[in-house]
N, CA, C, O and the ligand as a Tripos MOL2 file, in Angstrom:
@<TRIPOS>MOLECULE
protein
  321   319    81     0     0
PROTEIN
NO_CHARGES

@<TRIPOS>ATOM
      1 N          97.6510  119.2140   93.5200 N.3       1 MET1
      2 CA         98.4820  118.7930   92.4130 C.3       1 MET1
      3 C          99.5740  119.8300   92.1940 C.2       1 MET1
      4 O          99.4810  120.9700   92.6490 O.2       1 MET1
      5 N         100.5940  119.4070   91.4960 N.am      2 LYS2
      6 CA        101.6600  120.3450   91.1530 C.3       2 LYS2
      7 C         101.5350  120.7060   89.6890 C.2       2 LYS2
      8 O         101.1650  119.8770   88.8580 O.2       2 LYS2
      9 N         101.8450  121.9400   89.3870 N.am      3 LYS3
     10 CA        101.9260  122.3450   87.9840 C.3       3 LYS3
     11 C         102.9610  123.4570   87.8550 C.2       3 LYS3
     12 O         103.3160  124.1150   88.8330 O.2       3 LYS3
     13 N         103.4300  123.6490   86.6490 N.am      4 TYR4
     14 CA        104.4360  124.6860   86.4160 C.3       4 TYR4
     15 C         103.7440  125.9970   86.0690 C.2       4 TYR4
     16 O         102.9360  126.0440   85.1410 O.2       4 TYR4
     17 N         104.0500  127.0520   86.7980 N.am      5 ASP5
     18 CA        103.4830  128.3710   86.5360 C.3       5 ASP5
     19 C         104.4290  129.1210   85.6070 C.2       5 ASP5
     20 O         105.5600  129.4380   85.9750 O.2       5 ASP5
     21 N         103.9510  129.3990   84.4040 N.am      6 GLU6
     22 CA        104.7830  130.0600   83.3880 C.3       6 GLU6
     23 C         105.1340  131.4960   83.7700 C.2       6 GLU6
     24 O         106.1650  132.0140   83.3410 O.2       6 GLU6
     25 N         104.2870  132.1440   84.5700 N.am      7 ILE7
     26 CA        104.5210  133.5520   84.9160 C.3       7 ILE7
     27 C         105.6360  133.6930   85.9490 C.2       7 ILE7
     28 O         106.5640  134.4810   85.7660 O.2       7 ILE7
     29 N         105.5420  132.9350   87.0230 N.am      8 ILE8
     30 CA        106.5720  133.0610   88.0610 C.3       8 ILE8
     31 C         107.7300  132.0830   87.8410 C.2       8 ILE8
     32 O         108.7260  132.1100   88.5650 O.2       8 ILE8
     33 N         107.5830  131.2160   86.8270 N.am      9 LYS9
     34 CA        108.6450  130.2560   86.4600 C.3       9 LYS9
     35 C         109.0200  129.3370   87.6080 C.2       9 LYS9
     36 O         110.1930  129.0710   87.8690 O.2       9 LYS9
     37 N         107.9850  128.8600   88.2820 N.am     10 LYS10
     38 CA        108.2030  127.9430   89.3980 C.3      10 LYS10
     39 C         107.1140  126.8730   89.3850 C.2      10 LYS10
     40 O         106.0360  127.0700   88.8230 O.2      10 LYS10
     41 N         107.4160  125.7380   90.0140 N.am     11 GLU11
     42 CA        106.4080  124.7220   90.2210 C.3      11 GLU11
     43 C         105.5420  125.1550   91.4070 C.2      11 GLU11
     44 O         106.0530  125.6220   92.4240 O.2      11 GLU11
     45 N         104.2320  124.9930   91.2620 N.am     12 VAL12
     46 CA        103.3020  125.4350   92.3090 C.3      12 VAL12
     47 C         102.3480  124.3070   92.6830 C.2      12 VAL12
     48 O         102.0940  123.3960   91.8950 O.2      12 VAL12
     49 N         101.8260  124.3890   93.9090 N.am     13 PHE13
     50 CA        100.7510  123.5000   94.3240 C.3      13 PHE13
     51 C          99.4320  124.1690   93.9510 C.2      13 PHE13
     52 O          99.2530  125.3680   94.1630 O.2      13 PHE13
     53 N          98.5170  123.3880   93.3970 N.am     14 VAL14
     54 CA         97.1920  123.8570   93.0160 C.3      14 VAL14
     55 C          96.1680  122.9850   93.7450 C.2      14 VAL14
     56 O          96.3390  121.7700   93.8400 O.2      14 VAL14
     57 N          95.1170  123.6000   94.2510 N.am     15 CYS15
     58 CA         94.0710  122.8490   94.9530 C.3      15 CYS15
     59 C          93.3470  121.9350   93.9600 C.2      15 CYS15
     60 O          92.8340  122.4030   92.9440 O.2      15 CYS15
     61 N          93.3070  120.6520   94.2500 N.am     16 ASN16
     62 CA         92.6160  119.7090   93.3770 C.3      16 ASN16
     63 C          91.1070  119.9530   93.3580 C.2      16 ASN16
     64 O          90.4260  119.5490   92.4150 O.2      16 ASN16
     65 N          90.5880  120.6030   94.3790 N.am     17 CYS17
     66 CA         89.1460  120.8080   94.4780 C.3      17 CYS17
     67 C          88.6790  122.0400   93.6990 C.2      17 CYS17
     68 O          87.7590  121.9380   92.8870 O.2      17 CYS17
     69 N          89.2940  123.1940   93.9320 N.am     18 CYS18
     70 CA         88.8160  124.4410   93.3080 C.3      18 CYS18
     71 C          89.7440  124.9700   92.2240 C.2      18 CYS18
     72 O          89.3540  125.8620   91.4700 O.2      18 CYS18
     73 N          90.9490  124.4480   92.1270 N.am     19 GLY19
     74 CA         91.8790  124.8820   91.0860 C.3      19 GLY19
     75 C          92.6890  126.1150   91.4300 C.2      19 GLY19
     76 O          93.4990  126.5700   90.6230 O.2      19 GLY19
     77 N          92.4780  126.6660   92.6270 N.am     20 GLU20
     78 CA         93.2490  127.8490   93.0300 C.3      20 GLU20
     79 C          94.7080  127.4810   93.3030 C.2      20 GLU20
     80 O          95.0100  126.3990   93.8060 O.2      20 GLU20
     81 N          95.5870  128.3930   92.9630 N.am     21 GLN21
     82 CA         96.9990  128.1800   93.2690 C.3      21 GLN21
     83 C          97.2100  128.3570   94.7700 C.2      21 GLN21
     84 O          96.7650  129.3480   95.3480 O.2      21 GLN21
     85 N          97.8820  127.4070   95.3980 N.am     22 ILE22
     86 CA         98.0820  127.4480   96.8480 C.3      22 ILE22
     87 C          99.3850  128.1700   97.1780 C.2      22 ILE22
     88 O          99.3810  129.1380   97.9390 O.2      22 ILE22
     89 N         100.4890  127.7120   96.6160 N.am     23 ALA23
     90 CA        101.7920  128.3150   96.9030 C.3      23 ALA23
     91 C         102.8270  127.7010   95.9780 C.2      23 ALA23
     92 O         102.6310  126.6160   95.4310 O.2      23 ALA23
     93 N         103.9340  128.4140   95.8130 N.am     24 ALA24
     94 CA        105.0620  127.8350   95.0950 C.3      24 ALA24
     95 C         105.5890  126.6740   95.9340 C.2      24 ALA24
     96 O         105.6010  126.7490   97.1630 O.2      24 ALA24
     97 N         106.0190  125.6180   95.2840 N.am     25 VAL25
     98 CA        106.4990  124.4340   96.0070 C.3      25 VAL25
     99 C         107.6380  124.7910   96.9530 C.2      25 VAL25
    100 O         107.6850  124.2980   98.0790 O.2      25 VAL25
    101 N         108.5640  125.6520   96.5030 N.am     26 ASP26
    102 CA        109.7060  125.9900   97.3540 C.3      26 ASP26
    103 C         109.3600  126.9670   98.4790 C.2      26 ASP26
    104 O         110.2150  127.2910   99.3020 O.2      26 ASP26
    105 N         108.1140  127.4350   98.5170 N.am     27 GLU27
    106 CA        107.6750  128.3210   99.5990 C.3      27 GLU27
    107 C         106.4890  127.7180  100.3510 C.2      27 GLU27
    108 O         105.8260  128.4110  101.1220 O.2      27 GLU27
    109 N         106.2240  126.4400  100.1300 N.am     28 SER28
    110 CA        104.9990  125.8330  100.6610 C.3      28 SER28
    111 C         105.0450  125.5920  102.1630 C.2      28 SER28
    112 O         104.0120  125.3090  102.7700 O.2      28 SER28
    113 N         106.2170  125.6980  102.7740 N.am     29 ASP29
    114 CA        106.2810  125.5080  104.2250 C.3      29 ASP29
    115 C         105.5620  126.6330  104.9700 C.2      29 ASP29
    116 O         105.2510  126.5020  106.1540 O.2      29 ASP29
    117 N         105.3030  127.7370  104.2720 N.am     30 ARG30
    118 CA        104.5940  128.8580  104.8960 C.3      30 ARG30
    119 C         103.1170  128.9140  104.4960 C.2      30 ARG30
    120 O         102.4060  129.8470  104.8710 O.2      30 ARG30
    121 N         102.6560  127.9140  103.7330 N.am     31 ALA31
    122 CA        101.2760  127.9000  103.2600 C.3      31 ALA31
    123 C         100.4540  126.8790  104.0410 C.2      31 ALA31
    124 O         100.9720  125.8670  104.5130 O.2      31 ALA31
    125 N          99.1530  127.1710  104.1650 N.am     32 ALA32
    126 CA         98.2530  126.2740  104.8840 C.3      32 ALA32
    127 C          97.4350  125.4910  103.8590 C.2      32 ALA32
    128 O          96.6070  126.0640  103.1500 O.2      32 ALA32
    129 N          97.6650  124.2030  103.7860 N.am     33 PHE33
    130 CA         96.8930  123.3530  102.8810 C.3      33 PHE33
    131 C          97.0340  121.9010  103.3200 C.2      33 PHE33
    132 O          97.8960  121.5550  104.1280 O.2      33 PHE33
    133 N          96.1770  121.0750  102.7740 N.am     34 LEU34
    134 CA         96.1740  119.6550  103.1000 C.3      34 LEU34
    135 C          96.9160  118.8980  102.0060 C.2      34 LEU34
    136 O          96.6230  119.0660  100.8220 O.2      34 LEU34
    137 N          97.8720  118.0690  102.3960 N.am     35 ASP35
    138 CA         98.6640  117.2640  101.4580 C.3      35 ASP35
    139 C          98.3720  115.8030  101.7970 C.2      35 ASP35
    140 O          98.8210  115.2990  102.8260 O.2      35 ASP35
    141 N          97.6270  115.1360  100.9400 N.am     36 VAL36
    142 CA         97.1820  113.7650  101.2300 C.3      36 VAL36
    143 C          97.8000  112.7840  100.2460 C.2      36 VAL36
    144 O          97.7460  112.9850   99.0330 O.2      36 VAL36
    145 N          98.3830  111.7290  100.7790 N.am     37 ARG37
    146 CA         98.8870  110.6190   99.9690 C.3      37 ARG37
    147 C          98.3240  109.3440  100.5830 C.2      37 ARG37
    148 O          98.5790  109.0370  101.7480 O.2      37 ARG37
    149 N          97.5660  108.6180   99.8000 N.am     38 LYS38
    150 CA         96.9330  107.4040  100.3020 C.3      38 LYS38
    151 C          97.2560  106.2310   99.3780 C.2      38 LYS38
    152 O          96.9310  106.2510   98.1900 O.2      38 LYS38
    153 N          97.8980  105.2110   99.9430 N.am     39 ALA39
    154 CA         98.1440  103.9650   99.2150 C.3      39 ALA39
    155 C          96.9910  103.0240   99.5480 C.2      39 ALA39
    156 O          96.8870  102.5320  100.6720 O.2      39 ALA39
    157 N          96.1390  102.7800   98.5780 N.am     40 TRP40
    158 CA         94.9740  101.9320   98.7940 C.3      40 TRP40
    159 C          95.4030  100.4720   98.7900 C.2      40 TRP40
    160 O          96.2880  100.0810   98.0290 O.2      40 TRP40
    161 N          94.7930   99.6910   99.6200 N.am     41 GLY41
    162 CA         95.1810   98.2900   99.7530 C.3      41 GLY41
    163 C          94.1550   97.3230   99.2230 C.2      41 GLY41
    164 O          93.1900   97.6980   98.5570 O.2      41 GLY41
    165 N          94.3940   96.0610   99.5400 N.am     42 TYR42
    166 CA         93.4870   94.9830   99.1390 C.3      42 TYR42
    167 C          92.0680   95.3040   99.5860 C.2      42 TYR42
    168 O          91.8580   95.9590  100.6070 O.2      42 TYR42
    169 N          91.1390   94.8540   98.8400 N.am     43 PHE43
    170 CA         89.7050   94.9550   99.1210 C.3      43 PHE43
    171 C          89.1690   96.3790   98.9760 C.2      43 PHE43
    172 O          87.9980   96.6270   99.2620 O.2      43 PHE43
    173 N          90.0070   97.3110   98.5390 N.am     44 SER44
    174 CA         89.4930   98.6540   98.2910 C.3      44 SER44
    175 C          89.1790   98.7710   96.8000 C.2      44 SER44
    176 O          89.6130   97.9530   95.9890 O.2      44 SER44
    177 N          88.4290   99.7890   96.4660 N.am     45 LYS45
    178 CA         88.0680  100.0580   95.0640 C.3      45 LYS45
    179 C          89.3070  100.3880   94.2270 C.2      45 LYS45
    180 O          89.3130  100.1660   93.0160 O.2      45 LYS45
    181 N          90.3710  100.9250   94.8770 N.am     46 TRP46
    182 CA         91.5680  101.3570   94.1530 C.3      46 TRP46
    183 C          92.7860  100.5250   94.5380 C.2      46 TRP46
    184 O          93.8870  101.0560   94.6750 O.2      46 TRP46
    185 N          92.5920   99.2500   94.7090 N.am     47 ASP47
    186 CA         93.6570   98.3280   95.1010 C.3      47 ASP47
    187 C          94.9150   98.5490   94.2570 C.2      47 ASP47
    188 O          94.8610   98.4960   93.0280 O.2      47 ASP47
    189 N          96.0410   98.7960   94.9210 N.am     48 GLY48
    190 CA         97.3110   98.9680   94.2180 C.3      48 GLY48
    191 C          97.5620  100.3830   93.7320 C.2      48 GLY48
    192 O          98.6080  100.6450   93.1380 O.2      48 GLY48
    193 N          96.6410  101.2980   93.9640 N.am     49 CYS49
    194 CA         96.8090  102.6820   93.4940 C.3      49 CYS49
    195 C          97.2150  103.5910   94.6560 C.2      49 CYS49
    196 O          96.8460  103.3620   95.8080 O.2      49 CYS49
    197 N          97.9760  104.6140   94.3220 N.am     50 ILE50
    198 CA         98.3110  105.6580   95.2910 C.3      50 ILE50
    199 C          97.6290  106.9390   94.8320 C.2      50 ILE50
    200 O          97.8510  107.3990   93.7120 O.2      50 ILE50
    201 N          96.8160  107.5010   95.6810 N.am     51 HIS51
    202 CA         96.1800  108.7860   95.3860 C.3      51 HIS51
    203 C          96.9490  109.8740   96.1350 C.2      51 HIS51
    204 O          97.2570  109.7270   97.3170 O.2      51 HIS51
    205 N          97.2520  110.9520   95.4440 N.am     52 HIS52
    206 CA         97.9730  112.0640   96.0460 C.3      52 HIS52
    207 C          97.2980  113.3450   95.5870 C.2      52 HIS52
    208 O          97.1400  113.5720   94.3880 O.2      52 HIS52
    209 N          96.9000  114.1820   96.5340 N.am     53 PHE53
    210 CA         96.2410  115.4270   96.1520 C.3      53 PHE53
    211 C          96.4650  116.5040   97.2110 C.2      53 PHE53
    212 O          96.8820  116.2390   98.3390 O.2      53 PHE53
    213 N          96.1670  117.7280   96.7910 N.am     54 HIS54
    214 CA         96.3300  118.8870   97.6550 C.3      54 HIS54
    215 C          95.0010  119.6380   97.7270 C.2      54 HIS54
    216 O          94.3380  119.8360   96.7090 O.2      54 HIS54
    217 N          94.6230  120.0480   98.9160 N.am     55 ILE55
    218 CA         93.3680  120.7630   99.1350 C.3      55 ILE55
    219 C          93.6830  122.0620   99.8730 C.2      55 ILE55
    220 O          94.3660  122.0510  100.8970 O.2      55 ILE55
    221 N          93.1760  123.1880   99.3440 N.am     56 CYS56
    222 CA         93.4300  124.4780   99.9950 C.3      56 CYS56
    223 C          92.6380  124.5730  101.3040 C.2      56 CYS56
    224 O          91.7430  123.7720  101.5710 O.2      56 CYS56
    225 N          92.9900  125.5570  102.0920 N.am     57 GLU57
    226 CA         92.3740  125.7240  103.4140 C.3      57 GLU57
    227 C          90.8580  125.9560  103.3010 C.2      57 GLU57
    228 O          90.0860  125.4170  104.0940 O.2      57 GLU57
    229 N          90.4340  126.7660  102.3040 N.am     58 LYS58
    230 CA         88.9980  127.0490  102.1460 C.3      58 LYS58
    231 C          88.2200  125.7880  101.7850 C.2      58 LYS58
    232 O          87.1460  125.5370  102.3320 O.2      58 LYS58
    233 N          88.7570  125.0060  100.8730 N.am     59 CYS59
    234 CA         88.0630  123.7720  100.4710 C.3      59 CYS59
    235 C          88.0570  122.7600  101.6110 C.2      59 CYS59
    236 O          87.0910  122.0160  101.7820 O.2      59 CYS59
    237 N          89.1360  122.7320  102.3880 N.am     60 TYR60
    238 CA         89.1650  121.8330  103.5420 C.3      60 TYR60
    239 C          88.0820  122.2210  104.5420 C.2      60 TYR60
    240 O          87.4000  121.3580  105.0940 O.2      60 TYR60
    241 N          87.9280  123.5150  104.7710 N.am     61 GLU61
    242 CA         86.9040  123.9760  105.7050 C.3      61 GLU61
    243 C          85.5090  123.5740  105.2240 C.2      61 GLU61
    244 O          84.6850  123.1070  106.0100 O.2      61 GLU61
    245 N          85.2470  123.7610  103.9080 N.am     62 LYS62
    246 CA         83.9460  123.3580  103.3530 C.3      62 LYS62
    247 C          83.7460  121.8520  103.4770 C.2      62 LYS62
    248 O          82.6580  121.3800  103.8100 O.2      62 LYS62
    249 N          84.8270  121.0970  103.1990 N.am     63 MET63
    250 CA         84.7430  119.6400  103.2330 C.3      63 MET63
    251 C          84.3660  119.1440  104.6330 C.2      63 MET63
    252 O          83.4670  118.3150  104.7770 O.2      63 MET63
    253 N          85.0520  119.6480  105.6580 N.am     64 ILE64
    254 CA         84.7830  119.1270  107.0060 C.3      64 ILE64
    255 C          83.4260  119.5960  107.5380 C.2      64 ILE64
    256 O          82.8530  118.9690  108.4280 O.2      64 ILE64
    257 N          82.9150  120.7080  106.9850 N.am     65 GLN65
    258 CA         81.5820  121.1640  107.3980 C.3      65 GLN65
    259 C          80.4940  120.2260  106.8800 C.2      65 GLN65
    260 O          79.3800  120.2060  107.4040 O.2      65 GLN65
    261 N          80.8320  119.4420  105.8360 N.am     66 SER66
    262 CA         79.8410  118.5130  105.2790 C.3      66 SER66
    263 C          79.8650  117.1520  105.9860 C.2      66 SER66
    264 O          78.9990  116.3130  105.7410 O.2      66 SER66
    265 N          80.8490  116.9300  106.8580 N.am     67 TRP67
    266 CA         80.9760  115.6510  107.5490 C.3      67 TRP67
    267 C          79.9690  115.5600  108.7010 C.2      67 TRP67
    268 O          79.5760  116.5690  109.2860 O.2      67 TRP67
    269 N          79.5750  114.3650  108.9980 N.am     68 LEU68
    270 CA         78.6930  114.1370  110.1370 C.3      68 LEU68
    271 C          79.4280  114.4220  111.4450 C.2      68 LEU68
    272 O          78.8770  115.0290  112.3640 O.2      68 LEU68
    273 N          80.6850  113.9720  111.5120 N.am     69 TYR69
    274 CA         81.5120  114.2060  112.6990 C.3      69 TYR69
    275 C          82.7490  114.9970  112.3020 C.2      69 TYR69
    276 O          83.3920  114.6520  111.3100 O.2      69 TYR69
    277 N          83.1000  116.0240  113.0220 N.am     70 PRO70
    278 CA         84.2920  116.8020  112.6680 C.3      70 PRO70
    279 C          85.5660  116.0110  112.9580 C.2      70 PRO70
    280 O          85.5270  115.0300  113.7010 O.2      70 PRO70
    281 N          86.6960  116.4290  112.3780 N.am     71 PRO71
    282 CA         87.9500  115.7360  112.6830 C.3      71 PRO71
    283 C          88.3410  115.9500  114.1450 C.2      71 PRO71
    284 O          87.9460  116.9390  114.7640 O.2      71 PRO71
    285 N          89.1100  115.0270  114.6820 N.am     72 ASP72
    286 CA         89.6650  115.2150  116.0210 C.3      72 ASP72
    287 C          90.6770  116.3500  115.9350 C.2      72 ASP72
    288 O          91.4410  116.4320  114.9730 O.2      72 ASP72
    289 N          90.6850  117.2110  116.9220 N.am     73 VAL73
    290 CA         91.5900  118.3500  116.9280 C.3      73 VAL73
    291 C          92.4090  118.3210  118.2210 C.2      73 VAL73
    292 O          91.8620  118.1660  119.3130 O.2      73 VAL73
    293 N          93.7140  118.4720  118.0790 N.am     74 ALA74
    294 CA         94.6060  118.5450  119.2340 C.3      74 ALA74
    295 C          95.5420  119.7240  119.0280 C.2      74 ALA74
    296 O          95.8410  120.1000  117.8950 O.2      74 ALA74
    297 N          95.9950  120.2940  120.1090 N.am     75 GLU75
    298 CA         96.9460  121.4020  120.0130 C.3      75 GLU75
    299 C          98.3370  120.8620  119.7250 C.2      75 GLU75
    300 O          98.7390  119.8340  120.2690 O.2      75 GLU75
    301 N          99.0680  121.5630  118.8660 N.am     76 GLN76
    302 CA        100.4490  121.1740  118.6060 C.3      76 GLN76
    303 C         101.3030  121.6800  119.7610 C.2      76 GLN76
    304 O         101.1840  122.8280  120.1890 O.2      76 GLN76
    305 N         102.1610  120.8030  120.2510 N.am     77 THR77
    306 CA        103.0360  121.2370  121.3370 C.3      77 THR77
    307 C         104.2850  121.9050  120.7870 C.2      77 THR77
    308 O         104.9310  122.6940  121.4780 O.2      77 THR77
    309 N         104.6200  121.5920  119.5570 N.am     78 GLU78
    310 CA        105.7980  122.1710  118.9270 C.3      78 GLU78
    311 C         105.4190  122.6360  117.5300 C.2      78 GLU78
    312 O         104.9830  121.8310  116.7080 O.2      78 GLU78
    313 N         105.5780  123.9160  117.2540 N.am     79 LEU79
    314 CA        105.2470  124.4150  115.9240 C.3      79 LEU79
    315 C         106.4210  124.1980  114.9940 C.2      79 LEU79
    316 O         107.5740  124.4620  115.3350 O.2      79 LEU79
    317 N         106.0890  123.7020  113.7880 N.am     80 MET80
    318 CA        107.1520  123.4220  112.8090 C.3      80 MET80
    319 C         107.4230  124.6190  111.9530 C.2      80 MET80
    320 O         108.2840  124.5690  111.0750 O.2      80 MET80
    321 ZN         90.4580  124.7940   97.0160 Zn       81 ZN81
@<TRIPOS>BOND
     1     1     2 1
     2     2     3 1
     3     3     4 2
     4     3     5 am
     5     5     6 1
     6     6     7 1
     7     7     8 2
     8     7     9 am
     9     9    10 1
    10    10    11 1
    11    11    12 2
    12    11    13 am
    13    13    14 1
    14    14    15 1
    15    15    16 2
    16    15    17 am
    17    17    18 1
    18    18    19 1
    19    19    20 2
    20    19    21 am
    21    21    22 1
    22    22    23 1
    23    23    24 2
    24    23    25 am
    25    25    26 1
    26    26    27 1
    27    27    28 2
    28    27    29 am
    29    29    30 1
    30    30    31 1
    31    31    32 2
    32    31    33 am
    33    33    34 1
    34    34    35 1
    35    35    36 2
    36    35    37 am
    37    37    38 1
    38    38    39 1
    39    39    40 2
    40    39    41 am
    41    41    42 1
    42    42    43 1
    43    43    44 2
    44    43    45 am
    45    45    46 1
    46    46    47 1
    47    47    48 2
    48    47    49 am
    49    49    50 1
    50    50    51 1
    51    51    52 2
    52    51    53 am
    53    53    54 1
    54    54    55 1
    55    55    56 2
    56    55    57 am
    57    57    58 1
    58    58    59 1
    59    59    60 2
    60    59    61 am
    61    61    62 1
    62    62    63 1
    63    63    64 2
    64    63    65 am
    65    65    66 1
    66    66    67 1
    67    67    68 2
    68    67    69 am
    69    69    70 1
    70    70    71 1
    71    71    72 2
    72    71    73 am
    73    73    74 1
    74    74    75 1
    75    75    76 2
    76    75    77 am
    77    77    78 1
    78    78    79 1
    79    79    80 2
    80    79    81 am
    81    81    82 1
    82    82    83 1
    83    83    84 2
    84    83    85 am
    85    85    86 1
    86    86    87 1
    87    87    88 2
    88    87    89 am
    89    89    90 1
    90    90    91 1
    91    91    92 2
    92    91    93 am
    93    93    94 1
    94    94    95 1
    95    95    96 2
    96    95    97 am
    97    97    98 1
    98    98    99 1
    99    99   100 2
   100    99   101 am
   101   101   102 1
   102   102   103 1
   103   103   104 2
   104   103   105 am
   105   105   106 1
   106   106   107 1
   107   107   108 2
   108   107   109 am
   109   109   110 1
   110   110   111 1
   111   111   112 2
   112   111   113 am
   113   113   114 1
   114   114   115 1
   115   115   116 2
   116   115   117 am
   117   117   118 1
   118   118   119 1
   119   119   120 2
   120   119   121 am
   121   121   122 1
   122   122   123 1
   123   123   124 2
   124   123   125 am
   125   125   126 1
   126   126   127 1
   127   127   128 2
   128   127   129 am
   129   129   130 1
   130   130   131 1
   131   131   132 2
   132   131   133 am
   133   133   134 1
   134   134   135 1
   135   135   136 2
   136   135   137 am
   137   137   138 1
   138   138   139 1
   139   139   140 2
   140   139   141 am
   141   141   142 1
   142   142   143 1
   143   143   144 2
   144   143   145 am
   145   145   146 1
   146   146   147 1
   147   147   148 2
   148   147   149 am
   149   149   150 1
   150   150   151 1
   151   151   152 2
   152   151   153 am
   153   153   154 1
   154   154   155 1
   155   155   156 2
   156   155   157 am
   157   157   158 1
   158   158   159 1
   159   159   160 2
   160   159   161 am
   161   161   162 1
   162   162   163 1
   163   163   164 2
   164   163   165 am
   165   165   166 1
   166   166   167 1
   167   167   168 2
   168   167   169 am
   169   169   170 1
   170   170   171 1
   171   171   172 2
   172   171   173 am
   173   173   174 1
   174   174   175 1
   175   175   176 2
   176   175   177 am
   177   177   178 1
   178   178   179 1
   179   179   180 2
   180   179   181 am
   181   181   182 1
   182   182   183 1
   183   183   184 2
   184   183   185 am
   185   185   186 1
   186   186   187 1
   187   187   188 2
   188   187   189 am
   189   189   190 1
   190   190   191 1
   191   191   192 2
   192   191   193 am
   193   193   194 1
   194   194   195 1
   195   195   196 2
   196   195   197 am
   197   197   198 1
   198   198   199 1
   199   199   200 2
   200   199   201 am
   201   201   202 1
   202   202   203 1
   203   203   204 2
   204   203   205 am
   205   205   206 1
   206   206   207 1
   207   207   208 2
   208   207   209 am
   209   209   210 1
   210   210   211 1
   211   211   212 2
   212   211   213 am
   213   213   214 1
   214   214   215 1
   215   215   216 2
   216   215   217 am
   217   217   218 1
   218   218   219 1
   219   219   220 2
   220   219   221 am
   221   221   222 1
   222   222   223 1
   223   223   224 2
   224   223   225 am
   225   225   226 1
   226   226   227 1
   227   227   228 2
   228   227   229 am
   229   229   230 1
   230   230   231 1
   231   231   232 2
   232   231   233 am
   233   233   234 1
   234   234   235 1
   235   235   236 2
   236   235   237 am
   237   237   238 1
   238   238   239 1
   239   239   240 2
   240   239   241 am
   241   241   242 1
   242   242   243 1
   243   243   244 2
   244   243   245 am
   245   245   246 1
   246   246   247 1
   247   247   248 2
   248   247   249 am
   249   249   250 1
   250   250   251 1
   251   251   252 2
   252   251   253 am
   253   253   254 1
   254   254   255 1
   255   255   256 2
   256   255   257 am
   257   257   258 1
   258   258   259 1
   259   259   260 2
   260   259   261 am
   261   261   262 1
   262   262   263 1
   263   263   264 2
   264   263   265 am
   265   265   266 1
   266   266   267 1
   267   267   268 2
   268   267   269 am
   269   269   270 1
   270   270   271 1
   271   271   272 2
   272   271   273 am
   273   273   274 1
   274   274   275 1
   275   275   276 2
   276   275   277 am
   277   277   278 1
   278   278   279 1
   279   279   280 2
   280   279   281 am
   281   281   282 1
   282   282   283 1
   283   283   284 2
   284   283   285 am
   285   285   286 1
   286   286   287 1
   287   287   288 2
   288   287   289 am
   289   289   290 1
   290   290   291 1
   291   291   292 2
   292   291   293 am
   293   293   294 1
   294   294   295 1
   295   295   296 2
   296   295   297 am
   297   297   298 1
   298   298   299 1
   299   299   300 2
   300   299   301 am
   301   301   302 1
   302   302   303 1
   303   303   304 2
   304   303   305 am
   305   305   306 1
   306   306   307 1
   307   307   308 2
   308   307   309 am
   309   309   310 1
   310   310   311 1
   311   311   312 2
   312   311   313 am
   313   313   314 1
   314   314   315 1
   315   315   316 2
   316   315   317 am
   317   317   318 1
   318   318   319 1
   319   319   320 2
@<TRIPOS>SUBSTRUCTURE
     1 MET1         2 RESIDUE 1 A MET
     2 LYS2         6 RESIDUE 1 A LYS
     3 LYS3        10 RESIDUE 1 A LYS
     4 TYR4        14 RESIDUE 1 A TYR
     5 ASP5        18 RESIDUE 1 A ASP
     6 GLU6        22 RESIDUE 1 A GLU
     7 ILE7        26 RESIDUE 1 A ILE
     8 ILE8        30 RESIDUE 1 A ILE
     9 LYS9        34 RESIDUE 1 A LYS
    10 LYS10       38 RESIDUE 1 A LYS
    11 GLU11       42 RESIDUE 1 A GLU
    12 VAL12       46 RESIDUE 1 A VAL
    13 PHE13       50 RESIDUE 1 A PHE
    14 VAL14       54 RESIDUE 1 A VAL
    15 CYS15       58 RESIDUE 1 A CYS
    16 ASN16       62 RESIDUE 1 A ASN
    17 CYS17       66 RESIDUE 1 A CYS
    18 CYS18       70 RESIDUE 1 A CYS
    19 GLY19       74 RESIDUE 1 A GLY
    20 GLU20       78 RESIDUE 1 A GLU
    21 GLN21       82 RESIDUE 1 A GLN
    22 ILE22       86 RESIDUE 1 A ILE
    23 ALA23       90 RESIDUE 1 A ALA
    24 ALA24       94 RESIDUE 1 A ALA
    25 VAL25       98 RESIDUE 1 A VAL
    26 ASP26      102 RESIDUE 1 A ASP
    27 GLU27      106 RESIDUE 1 A GLU
    28 SER28      110 RESIDUE 1 A SER
    29 ASP29      114 RESIDUE 1 A ASP
    30 ARG30      118 RESIDUE 1 A ARG
    31 ALA31      122 RESIDUE 1 A ALA
    32 ALA32      126 RESIDUE 1 A ALA
    33 PHE33      130 RESIDUE 1 A PHE
    34 LEU34      134 RESIDUE 1 A LEU
    35 ASP35      138 RESIDUE 1 A ASP
    36 VAL36      142 RESIDUE 1 A VAL
    37 ARG37      146 RESIDUE 1 A ARG
    38 LYS38      150 RESIDUE 1 A LYS
    39 ALA39      154 RESIDUE 1 A ALA
    40 TRP40      158 RESIDUE 1 A TRP
    41 GLY41      162 RESIDUE 1 A GLY
    42 TYR42      166 RESIDUE 1 A TYR
    43 PHE43      170 RESIDUE 1 A PHE
    44 SER44      174 RESIDUE 1 A SER
    45 LYS45      178 RESIDUE 1 A LYS
    46 TRP46      182 RESIDUE 1 A TRP
    47 ASP47      186 RESIDUE 1 A ASP
    48 GLY48      190 RESIDUE 1 A GLY
    49 CYS49      194 RESIDUE 1 A CYS
    50 ILE50      198 RESIDUE 1 A ILE
    51 HIS51      202 RESIDUE 1 A HIS
    52 HIS52      206 RESIDUE 1 A HIS
    53 PHE53      210 RESIDUE 1 A PHE
    54 HIS54      214 RESIDUE 1 A HIS
    55 ILE55      218 RESIDUE 1 A ILE
    56 CYS56      222 RESIDUE 1 A CYS
    57 GLU57      226 RESIDUE 1 A GLU
    58 LYS58      230 RESIDUE 1 A LYS
    59 CYS59      234 RESIDUE 1 A CYS
    60 TYR60      238 RESIDUE 1 A TYR
    61 GLU61      242 RESIDUE 1 A GLU
    62 LYS62      246 RESIDUE 1 A LYS
    63 MET63      250 RESIDUE 1 A MET
    64 ILE64      254 RESIDUE 1 A ILE
    65 GLN65      258 RESIDUE 1 A GLN
    66 SER66      262 RESIDUE 1 A SER
    67 TRP67      266 RESIDUE 1 A TRP
    68 LEU68      270 RESIDUE 1 A LEU
    69 TYR69      274 RESIDUE 1 A TYR
    70 PRO70      278 RESIDUE 1 A PRO
    71 PRO71      282 RESIDUE 1 A PRO
    72 ASP72      286 RESIDUE 1 A ASP
    73 VAL73      290 RESIDUE 1 A VAL
    74 ALA74      294 RESIDUE 1 A ALA
    75 GLU75      298 RESIDUE 1 A GLU
    76 GLN76      302 RESIDUE 1 A GLN
    77 THR77      306 RESIDUE 1 A THR
    78 GLU78      310 RESIDUE 1 A GLU
    79 LEU79      314 RESIDUE 1 A LEU
    80 MET80      318 RESIDUE 1 A MET
    81 ZN81       321 GROUP 0 **** ****
C-alpha cells in the first residue's frame, strides 16, 4: 500500500503483510518487493473488484515457503 510519510515528506510503499516501509515511491525502482494488481472476474468471490497490494521481500520469502509448489523461476536476460 502507499502512505504518506510525515518525516521524509514523501509517499512510500508499505508492506501490506508486515507493515514495514519498503521504499519511497520515487525511489522504488531500486527496491525489491512484490507489486500485485489483480482484477477479479466473473465467478470469483470478488467479482468486479481490483485488489492491489505490496509485499516486502521478507514476507514474499515466507509466503512462498508455505506453498506446496514453489513459483517457477527463470533467469532475466535483460536487467531493468
Ligand atoms: Zn512484509
